[in-house]
C-alpha positions as a LaTeX table, in Angstrom:
\begin{tabular}{lrrr}
\hline
Residue & $x$ (\AA) & $y$ (\AA) & $z$ (\AA) \\
\hline
Unk1 & 125.06 & 112.51 & 214.25 \\
Unk2 & 123.60 & 109.98 & 211.87 \\
Unk3 & 119.88 & 109.13 & 211.93 \\
Unk4 & 117.64 & 106.74 & 210.03 \\
Unk5 & 114.62 & 108.92 & 210.98 \\
Unk6 & 115.78 & 112.26 & 209.55 \\
Unk7 & 117.96 & 112.31 & 206.44 \\
Unk8 & 118.96 & 115.94 & 206.00 \\
Unk9 & 121.10 & 115.26 & 202.97 \\
Unk10 & 118.20 & 113.58 & 201.18 \\
Unk11 & 115.88 & 116.49 & 202.05 \\
Unk12 & 118.31 & 119.04 & 200.61 \\
Unk13 & 118.85 & 116.94 & 197.49 \\
Unk14 & 115.08 & 116.50 & 197.07 \\
Unk15 & 114.36 & 120.26 & 197.38 \\
Unk16 & 117.10 & 121.00 & 194.86 \\
Unk17 & 115.71 & 118.43 & 192.43 \\
Unk18 & 112.19 & 119.84 & 192.79 \\
Unk19 & 113.46 & 123.33 & 191.91 \\
Unk20 & 115.36 & 121.98 & 188.90 \\
Unk21 & 112.29 & 120.06 & 187.68 \\
Unk22 & 110.11 & 123.18 & 188.10 \\
Unk23 & 112.51 & 125.29 & 186.06 \\
Unk24 & 112.79 & 122.51 & 183.50 \\
Unk25 & 109.00 & 122.43 & 183.16 \\
Unk26 & 108.91 & 126.20 & 182.56 \\
Unk27 & 111.64 & 126.02 & 179.90 \\
Unk28 & 109.90 & 123.12 & 178.14 \\
Unk29 & 106.66 & 125.14 & 178.16 \\
Unk30 & 108.47 & 128.14 & 176.64 \\
Unk31 & 109.93 & 125.96 & 173.89 \\
Unk32 & 106.64 & 124.20 & 173.10 \\
Unk33 & 104.50 & 127.41 & 173.07 \\
Unk34 & 107.15 & 129.90 & 171.96 \\
Unk35 & 106.04 & 132.23 & 174.77 \\
Unk36 & 107.61 & 133.07 & 178.07 \\
Unk37 & 104.26 & 134.54 & 179.25 \\
Unk38 & 101.53 & 132.20 & 178.06 \\
Unk39 & 98.98 & 132.68 & 180.84 \\
Unk40 & 98.24 & 134.94 & 183.77 \\
Unk41 & 100.08 & 132.63 & 186.19 \\
Unk42 & 103.35 & 133.16 & 184.30 \\
Unk43 & 103.35 & 136.93 & 184.86 \\
Unk44 & 99.99 & 138.52 & 185.66 \\
Unk45 & 101.02 & 142.13 & 184.89 \\
Unk46 & 102.66 & 141.37 & 181.54 \\
Unk47 & 99.84 & 139.01 & 180.56 \\
Unk48 & 97.21 & 141.72 & 181.29 \\
Unk49 & 99.09 & 144.35 & 179.27 \\
Unk50 & 99.69 & 142.04 & 176.31 \\
Unk51 & 96.06 & 140.85 & 176.30 \\
Unk52 & 94.75 & 144.43 & 176.13 \\
Unk53 & 97.19 & 145.18 & 173.31 \\
Unk54 & 96.13 & 142.02 & 171.47 \\
Unk55 & 92.46 & 143.06 & 171.57 \\
Unk56 & 93.48 & 146.46 & 170.19 \\
Unk57 & 95.32 & 144.78 & 167.31 \\
Unk58 & 92.20 & 142.75 & 166.48 \\
Unk59 & 90.13 & 145.94 & 166.62 \\
Unk60 & 92.53 & 147.70 & 164.24 \\
Unk61 & 91.99 & 144.87 & 161.75 \\
Unk62 & 88.27 & 145.73 & 161.75 \\
Unk63 & 89.09 & 149.44 & 161.50 \\
Unk64 & 91.19 & 148.73 & 158.40 \\
Unk65 & 88.16 & 147.08 & 156.81 \\
Unk66 & 86.02 & 150.10 & 157.72 \\
Unk67 & 88.58 & 152.50 & 156.26 \\
Unk68 & 88.87 & 150.47 & 153.05 \\
Unk69 & 85.09 & 150.48 & 152.69 \\
Unk70 & 85.01 & 154.24 & 153.32 \\
Unk71 & 87.83 & 154.84 & 150.82 \\
Unk72 & 85.97 & 152.86 & 148.16 \\
Unk73 & 82.73 & 154.76 & 148.84 \\
Unk74 & 84.44 & 158.15 & 148.66 \\
Unk75 & 86.46 & 157.03 & 145.63 \\
Unk76 & 83.29 & 156.27 & 143.70 \\
Unk77 & 81.89 & 159.70 & 144.59 \\
Unk78 & 85.15 & 161.39 & 143.57 \\
Unk79 & 85.27 & 159.59 & 140.23 \\
Unk80 & 81.64 & 160.46 & 139.55 \\
Unk81 & 82.23 & 164.11 & 140.51 \\
Unk82 & 85.16 & 164.29 & 138.11 \\
Unk83 & 83.01 & 162.75 & 135.39 \\
Unk84 & 80.27 & 165.30 & 136.06 \\
Unk85 & 82.91 & 168.05 & 135.85 \\
Unk86 & 84.04 & 166.76 & 132.45 \\
Unk87 & 80.45 & 166.66 & 131.20 \\
Unk88 & 79.82 & 170.20 & 132.43 \\
Unk89 & 82.97 & 171.36 & 130.65 \\
Unk90 & 81.62 & 169.81 & 127.46 \\
Unk91 & 78.33 & 171.57 & 128.10 \\
Unk92 & 80.13 & 174.87 & 128.61 \\
Unk93 & 81.83 & 174.46 & 125.25 \\
Unk94 & 78.43 & 173.98 & 123.62 \\
Unk95 & 77.03 & 177.01 & 125.43 \\
Unk96 & 79.98 & 179.11 & 124.29 \\
Unk97 & 79.38 & 178.01 & 120.70 \\
Unk98 & 75.71 & 178.97 & 121.08 \\
Unk99 & 76.73 & 182.59 & 121.67 \\
Unk100 & 77.19 & 182.89 & 117.90 \\
Unk101 & 74.04 & 183.90 & 116.07 \\
Unk102 & 74.64 & 181.97 & 112.86 \\
Unk103 & 74.65 & 178.49 & 114.46 \\
Unk104 & 71.97 & 175.81 & 114.78 \\
Unk105 & 71.03 & 176.41 & 118.38 \\
Unk106 & 68.32 & 173.74 & 118.32 \\
Unk107 & 70.90 & 171.01 & 117.66 \\
Unk108 & 73.19 & 172.49 & 120.31 \\
Unk109 & 70.26 & 172.41 & 122.73 \\
Unk110 & 69.72 & 168.73 & 121.91 \\
Unk111 & 73.34 & 167.97 & 122.80 \\
Unk112 & 73.03 & 169.96 & 126.03 \\
Unk113 & 69.89 & 168.02 & 126.98 \\
Unk114 & 71.69 & 164.73 & 126.41 \\
Unk115 & 74.61 & 165.86 & 128.55 \\
Unk116 & 72.17 & 166.87 & 131.29 \\
Unk117 & 70.57 & 163.43 & 131.17 \\
Unk118 & 74.01 & 161.81 & 131.29 \\
Unk119 & 74.92 & 163.85 & 134.36 \\
Unk120 & 71.76 & 162.62 & 136.05 \\
Unk121 & 72.69 & 159.05 & 135.15 \\
Unk122 & 76.21 & 159.41 & 136.56 \\
Unk123 & 74.97 & 160.93 & 139.81 \\
Unk124 & 72.31 & 158.25 & 140.21 \\
Unk125 & 74.79 & 155.42 & 139.66 \\
Unk126 & 77.53 & 156.81 & 141.91 \\
Unk127 & 76.95 & 154.39 & 144.78 \\
Unk128 & 79.06 & 151.81 & 146.56 \\
Unk129 & 77.32 & 149.16 & 148.64 \\
Unk130 & 74.16 & 151.27 & 148.49 \\
Unk131 & 75.78 & 154.49 & 149.72 \\
Unk132 & 75.53 & 157.42 & 147.30 \\
Unk133 & 77.27 & 160.63 & 148.37 \\
Unk134 & 76.03 & 162.68 & 145.42 \\
Unk135 & 72.26 & 162.51 & 145.61 \\
Unk136 & 71.43 & 164.17 & 148.93 \\
Unk137 & 72.69 & 166.48 & 151.65 \\
Unk138 & 74.22 & 165.30 & 154.90 \\
Unk139 & 77.38 & 163.42 & 155.76 \\
Unk140 & 78.76 & 160.00 & 156.62 \\
Unk141 & 81.26 & 158.99 & 159.29 \\
Unk142 & 84.07 & 156.53 & 158.61 \\
Unk143 & 85.47 & 154.72 & 161.66 \\
Unk144 & 89.17 & 155.64 & 161.64 \\
Unk145 & 90.72 & 154.68 & 164.99 \\
Unk146 & 90.32 & 153.58 & 168.59 \\
Unk147 & 92.04 & 155.94 & 171.01 \\
Unk148 & 93.00 & 154.49 & 174.40 \\
Unk149 & 93.65 & 157.01 & 177.19 \\
Unk150 & 96.05 & 156.51 & 180.08 \\
Unk151 & 93.16 & 155.52 & 182.36 \\
Unk152 & 92.09 & 152.80 & 179.92 \\
Unk153 & 89.14 & 154.68 & 178.45 \\
Unk154 & 88.61 & 153.89 & 174.79 \\
Unk155 & 86.95 & 156.28 & 172.34 \\
Unk156 & 86.24 & 155.82 & 168.65 \\
Unk157 & 87.51 & 158.41 & 166.17 \\
Unk158 & 85.65 & 159.16 & 162.96 \\
Unk159 & 86.46 & 160.84 & 159.68 \\
Unk160 & 83.47 & 162.91 & 158.64 \\
Unk161 & 82.79 & 163.03 & 154.91 \\
Unk162 & 80.36 & 165.70 & 153.76 \\
Unk163 & 78.00 & 164.64 & 151.01 \\
Unk164 & 77.74 & 166.78 & 147.88 \\
Unk165 & 74.29 & 166.94 & 146.33 \\
Unk166 & 75.00 & 167.14 & 142.59 \\
Unk167 & 71.45 & 166.31 & 141.53 \\
Unk168 & 69.34 & 168.62 & 139.42 \\
Unk169 & 66.45 & 168.28 & 141.88 \\
Unk170 & 64.62 & 171.35 & 143.10 \\
Unk171 & 63.79 & 171.70 & 146.80 \\
Unk172 & 60.86 & 169.55 & 147.87 \\
Unk173 & 58.87 & 170.41 & 150.98 \\
Unk174 & 56.93 & 168.01 & 153.15 \\
Unk175 & 54.87 & 168.56 & 156.31 \\
Unk176 & 54.70 & 166.79 & 159.63 \\
Unk177 & 53.57 & 167.50 & 163.16 \\
Unk178 & 55.74 & 168.65 & 166.02 \\
Unk179 & 55.45 & 166.76 & 169.30 \\
Unk180 & 54.77 & 168.11 & 172.77 \\
Unk181 & 53.69 & 166.83 & 176.14 \\
Unk182 & 54.02 & 167.06 & 179.93 \\
Unk183 & 56.73 & 164.56 & 180.77 \\
Unk184 & 55.98 & 162.39 & 177.76 \\
Unk185 & 55.73 & 163.29 & 174.10 \\
Unk186 & 52.21 & 163.59 & 172.74 \\
Unk187 & 51.27 & 164.61 & 169.22 \\
Unk188 & 49.77 & 168.07 & 169.09 \\
Unk189 & 46.32 & 167.75 & 167.55 \\
Unk190 & 43.50 & 170.26 & 167.15 \\
Unk191 & 42.73 & 169.93 & 170.87 \\
Unk192 & 46.30 & 170.90 & 171.72 \\
Unk193 & 48.35 & 170.09 & 174.80 \\
Unk194 & 47.15 & 171.56 & 178.08 \\
Unk195 & 49.81 & 173.17 & 180.27 \\
Unk196 & 48.75 & 174.07 & 183.79 \\
Unk197 & 50.07 & 177.17 & 185.48 \\
Unk198 & 53.49 & 176.43 & 186.98 \\
Unk199 & 54.07 & 173.51 & 184.60 \\
Unk200 & 55.84 & 173.26 & 181.29 \\
Unk201 & 55.79 & 171.30 & 178.06 \\
Unk202 & 58.36 & 170.63 & 175.38 \\
Unk203 & 58.16 & 171.05 & 171.63 \\
Unk204 & 60.61 & 168.85 & 169.74 \\
Unk205 & 61.98 & 170.09 & 166.43 \\
Unk206 & 62.28 & 167.03 & 164.19 \\
Unk207 & 63.48 & 167.87 & 160.72 \\
Unk208 & 63.89 & 165.01 & 158.26 \\
Unk209 & 67.02 & 163.12 & 157.25 \\
Unk210 & 67.82 & 165.78 & 154.68 \\
Unk211 & 67.91 & 168.52 & 157.29 \\
Unk212 & 65.91 & 171.72 & 157.65 \\
Unk213 & 64.92 & 173.03 & 154.23 \\
Unk214 & 65.77 & 176.66 & 153.65 \\
Unk215 & 62.82 & 179.04 & 153.52 \\
Unk216 & 60.31 & 176.80 & 155.32 \\
Unk217 & 58.22 & 177.94 & 158.26 \\
Unk218 & 58.01 & 176.22 & 161.62 \\
Unk219 & 55.26 & 177.48 & 163.92 \\
Unk220 & 53.01 & 176.72 & 166.88 \\
Unk221 & 50.42 & 178.55 & 168.97 \\
Unk222 & 50.53 & 179.36 & 172.68 \\
Unk223 & 47.16 & 180.53 & 173.99 \\
Unk224 & 46.29 & 181.92 & 170.60 \\
Unk225 & 49.65 & 183.61 & 170.02 \\
Unk226 & 51.40 & 182.26 & 166.91 \\
Unk227 & 55.16 & 181.83 & 167.15 \\
Unk228 & 56.89 & 181.16 & 163.86 \\
Unk229 & 60.39 & 180.98 & 162.38 \\
Unk230 & 61.53 & 180.86 & 158.74 \\
Unk231 & 64.62 & 178.68 & 158.31 \\
Unk232 & 67.73 & 179.92 & 156.55 \\
Unk233 & 70.50 & 178.07 & 154.71 \\
Unk234 & 72.37 & 175.60 & 156.91 \\
Unk235 & 69.89 & 175.67 & 159.78 \\
Unk236 & 69.77 & 172.71 & 162.15 \\
Unk237 & 67.07 & 171.58 & 164.57 \\
Unk238 & 68.88 & 173.57 & 167.26 \\
Unk239 & 68.81 & 176.70 & 165.08 \\
Unk240 & 65.07 & 176.35 & 164.53 \\
Unk241 & 64.40 & 175.91 & 168.26 \\
Unk242 & 66.53 & 178.95 & 169.09 \\
Unk243 & 64.83 & 180.94 & 166.33 \\
Unk244 & 61.42 & 180.14 & 167.80 \\
Unk245 & 62.59 & 181.35 & 171.25 \\
Unk246 & 63.76 & 184.61 & 169.71 \\
Unk247 & 60.49 & 184.95 & 167.77 \\
Unk248 & 58.47 & 184.46 & 170.96 \\
Unk249 & 60.50 & 187.13 & 172.75 \\
Unk250 & 59.88 & 189.58 & 169.89 \\
Unk251 & 56.08 & 189.31 & 170.02 \\
Unk252 & 53.99 & 192.19 & 171.32 \\
Unk253 & 56.72 & 194.77 & 170.79 \\
Unk254 & 59.24 & 192.75 & 172.71 \\
Unk255 & 56.94 & 191.90 & 175.59 \\
Unk256 & 56.73 & 188.25 & 174.51 \\
Unk257 & 53.78 & 185.99 & 175.29 \\
Unk258 & 52.18 & 187.12 & 178.52 \\
Unk259 & 52.64 & 184.61 & 181.32 \\
Unk260 & 55.05 & 182.35 & 179.39 \\
Unk261 & 58.80 & 181.94 & 179.04 \\
Unk262 & 60.66 & 179.89 & 176.44 \\
Unk263 & 64.03 & 178.16 & 176.29 \\
Unk264 & 65.75 & 175.81 & 173.85 \\
Unk265 & 68.43 & 173.12 & 174.07 \\
Unk266 & 69.46 & 170.35 & 171.66 \\
Unk267 & 66.54 & 171.00 & 169.31 \\
Unk268 & 63.93 & 170.85 & 172.07 \\
Unk269 & 61.98 & 174.00 & 172.90 \\
Unk270 & 60.52 & 174.25 & 176.43 \\
Unk271 & 57.36 & 176.27 & 177.05 \\
Unk272 & 57.02 & 177.38 & 180.71 \\
Unk273 & 53.60 & 178.47 & 181.94 \\
Unk274 & 54.66 & 180.94 & 184.62 \\
Unk275 & 51.40 & 182.81 & 185.12 \\
Unk276 & 49.31 & 182.08 & 182.06 \\
Unk277 & 46.50 & 180.36 & 183.93 \\
Unk278 & 45.53 & 176.70 & 184.11 \\
Unk279 & 44.74 & 174.69 & 180.98 \\
Unk280 & 46.77 & 176.88 & 178.67 \\
Unk281 & 46.88 & 175.35 & 175.19 \\
Unk282 & 49.91 & 174.73 & 172.99 \\
Unk283 & 48.75 & 173.56 & 169.58 \\
Unk284 & 48.70 & 173.99 & 165.79 \\
Unk285 & 52.38 & 173.10 & 165.58 \\
Unk286 & 53.78 & 172.30 & 162.13 \\
Unk287 & 57.21 & 171.89 & 160.67 \\
Unk288 & 58.41 & 171.07 & 157.18 \\
Unk289 & 59.86 & 167.60 & 157.60 \\
Unk290 & 60.84 & 164.93 & 155.13 \\
Unk291 & 61.68 & 167.55 & 152.51 \\
Unk292 & 64.68 & 167.57 & 150.24 \\
Unk293 & 67.08 & 170.41 & 149.71 \\
Unk294 & 67.77 & 171.57 & 146.19 \\
Unk295 & 70.71 & 169.92 & 144.43 \\
Unk296 & 73.78 & 171.95 & 143.50 \\
Unk297 & 72.85 & 171.50 & 139.83 \\
Unk298 & 69.19 & 172.49 & 140.27 \\
Unk299 & 68.25 & 174.54 & 137.22 \\
Unk300 & 70.61 & 172.70 & 134.86 \\
Unk301 & 67.64 & 171.07 & 133.14 \\
Unk302 & 66.12 & 174.48 & 132.39 \\
Unk303 & 69.11 & 175.72 & 130.37 \\
Unk304 & 67.85 & 176.81 & 126.97 \\
Unk305 & 70.22 & 178.20 & 124.36 \\
Unk306 & 67.70 & 178.35 & 121.53 \\
Unk307 & 67.48 & 182.14 & 121.99 \\
Unk308 & 70.12 & 184.82 & 122.33 \\
Unk309 & 68.90 & 185.70 & 125.79 \\
Unk310 & 68.82 & 182.06 & 126.86 \\
Unk311 & 72.35 & 181.46 & 125.57 \\
Unk312 & 73.65 & 184.47 & 127.52 \\
Unk313 & 71.91 & 183.34 & 130.71 \\
Unk314 & 73.25 & 179.80 & 130.24 \\
Unk315 & 76.80 & 181.08 & 129.96 \\
Unk316 & 76.40 & 182.87 & 133.28 \\
Unk317 & 74.80 & 179.90 & 135.05 \\
Unk318 & 77.12 & 177.17 & 133.81 \\
Unk319 & 80.05 & 178.66 & 135.71 \\
Unk320 & 78.25 & 178.15 & 139.02 \\
Unk321 & 77.33 & 174.56 & 138.14 \\
Unk322 & 80.87 & 173.82 & 137.04 \\
Unk323 & 82.35 & 175.27 & 140.22 \\
Unk324 & 79.99 & 173.15 & 142.35 \\
Unk325 & 81.16 & 169.98 & 140.61 \\
Unk326 & 84.83 & 170.99 & 140.90 \\
Unk327 & 84.41 & 171.73 & 144.60 \\
Unk328 & 82.72 & 168.36 & 145.14 \\
Unk329 & 85.49 & 166.45 & 143.35 \\
Unk330 & 88.16 & 168.33 & 145.29 \\
Unk331 & 86.40 & 167.65 & 148.59 \\
Unk332 & 86.09 & 163.94 & 147.91 \\
Unk333 & 89.69 & 163.78 & 146.69 \\
Unk334 & 90.97 & 165.33 & 149.91 \\
Unk335 & 88.89 & 163.01 & 152.06 \\
Unk336 & 89.97 & 159.94 & 150.10 \\
Unk337 & 93.62 & 160.90 & 150.54 \\
Unk338 & 93.10 & 161.33 & 154.27 \\
Unk339 & 91.36 & 157.97 & 154.55 \\
Unk340 & 94.15 & 156.22 & 152.61 \\
Unk341 & 96.76 & 157.86 & 154.84 \\
Unk342 & 94.84 & 156.61 & 157.86 \\
Unk343 & 94.79 & 153.08 & 156.39 \\
Unk344 & 98.59 & 153.17 & 156.15 \\
Unk345 & 98.90 & 154.55 & 159.68 \\
Unk346 & 96.59 & 151.91 & 161.16 \\
Unk347 & 98.59 & 149.18 & 159.41 \\
Unk348 & 101.87 & 150.58 & 160.76 \\
Unk349 & 100.38 & 150.98 & 164.25 \\
Unk350 & 99.06 & 147.42 & 164.22 \\
Unk351 & 102.50 & 146.09 & 163.25 \\
Unk352 & 104.14 & 148.15 & 166.02 \\
Unk353 & 101.68 & 146.82 & 168.61 \\
Unk354 & 102.27 & 143.26 & 167.42 \\
Unk355 & 106.03 & 143.78 & 167.76 \\
Unk356 & 105.54 & 145.17 & 171.27 \\
Unk357 & 103.39 & 142.21 & 172.29 \\
Unk358 & 106.08 & 139.85 & 171.01 \\
Unk359 & 108.77 & 141.65 & 172.97 \\
Unk360 & 106.72 & 141.24 & 176.15 \\
Unk361 & 105.58 & 137.64 & 175.76 \\
Unk362 & 107.70 & 135.76 & 173.20 \\
Unk363 & 110.40 & 133.40 & 174.39 \\
Unk364 & 114.07 & 133.76 & 173.44 \\
Unk365 & 114.49 & 130.29 & 171.98 \\
Unk366 & 118.29 & 130.46 & 171.84 \\
Unk367 & 118.39 & 131.21 & 175.57 \\
Unk368 & 115.69 & 128.63 & 176.28 \\
Unk369 & 117.65 & 125.95 & 174.39 \\
Unk370 & 120.80 & 126.67 & 176.41 \\
Unk371 & 118.85 & 126.65 & 179.67 \\
Unk372 & 117.17 & 123.37 & 178.72 \\
Unk373 & 120.51 & 121.62 & 178.27 \\
Unk374 & 121.84 & 123.08 & 181.52 \\
Unk375 & 118.75 & 122.05 & 183.47 \\
Unk376 & 118.83 & 118.55 & 182.02 \\
Unk377 & 122.41 & 118.13 & 183.29 \\
Unk378 & 121.39 & 119.58 & 186.66 \\
Unk379 & 118.45 & 117.17 & 186.79 \\
Unk380 & 120.74 & 114.19 & 186.23 \\
Unk381 & 123.12 & 115.41 & 188.94 \\
Unk382 & 120.20 & 116.04 & 191.26 \\
Unk383 & 118.90 & 112.52 & 190.80 \\
Unk384 & 122.39 & 111.17 & 191.46 \\
Unk385 & 122.78 & 113.34 & 194.57 \\
Unk386 & 119.41 & 112.17 & 195.91 \\
Unk387 & 120.38 & 108.55 & 195.28 \\
Unk388 & 123.62 & 109.02 & 197.21 \\
Unk389 & 121.82 & 110.76 & 200.08 \\
Unk390 & 119.24 & 107.96 & 200.30 \\
Unk391 & 121.95 & 105.33 & 200.47 \\
Unk392 & 123.56 & 106.98 & 203.54 \\
Unk393 & 121.32 & 105.29 & 206.19 \\
Unk394 & 122.15 & 101.91 & 204.71 \\
Unk395 & 125.78 & 102.43 & 205.78 \\
Unk396 & 124.62 & 102.35 & 209.41 \\
Unk397 & 123.82 & 98.63 & 209.06 \\
Unk398 & 127.54 & 97.81 & 209.03 \\
Unk399 & 127.84 & 99.13 & 212.59 \\
Unk400 & 125.44 & 96.43 & 213.84 \\
Unk401 & 127.13 & 93.39 & 212.32 \\
\hline
\end{tabular}
């Protein structure tokens, strides 16, 4: 049956032409952008994956900058440590020559003093962008990677570089006040902090940026009982807090402080007033804070070879100084190598991610070119087919003549 109302042939031809034009638009977009997935509407899953990977690649570019900065900082420290080692070797040679009795020890001492001053100059100048790894204790962290877990969680990885204090500085002690309070921190003054029975207060151990100085005493009073702890080498705030808990337990022949219990966590000591009566006082708390630990070359300036005894003592001491400098140079050398290896890995990883992103989203231009030509031919045929279909109803006019 023929109808001028419904032209099925034209409808089929029109639907076919619409599909061809849609595919042609997609191919033209691929060719113009170079991507088969250019937005979320093209392929939401692939677009989401590639976008996350692209942000990671950008992050790795920043990580490379961080690693290069860290490598330069550690490299300066390594070079300075090696220079200090060379100077100490020169000093050792002078000290060895001073072991002879028929030499001018005063002139040798002058040379040793100049070398000591030069070592101080090298250590003081061994900084990069304001960071000096040779003039204090502590460590620095170099951002080395971003690790993405299967659930999408991202964590930052760090390379820890331990500082090596190669100064000739002796230990310097400072004093500060511990803090305590019920709920909030309040400075312990002469009046102290009242702790009612059944309540508790905290005492925060707050050593300075240079850490807890060996041999210093941290103490505070609880109802007239003095609890004190003398720090040892390598102590942290947590060690001091734990030491104070142990010291409190040892008071009164192991009976502790009557009516009180103590606990420590993360450098914070908690004083619990179990049955010590209301208005118990925690006060007179002091800690050495803001001090500076002795440098590895402390005592180098006191070397004196002008006497036989001094020359013998210097020969014994110089070995320790020399070993400290060698250890520092070796430590920095190992860390610099690790950082440089990480730089290479991050670069390789970034390239691999970029390649993966391209495989997911880039268009195959050879295929796209072939498809474009095919679709253009199909479009022409589709237009022709639609024209033929539309002319069909006109043939019905001949039946009415």
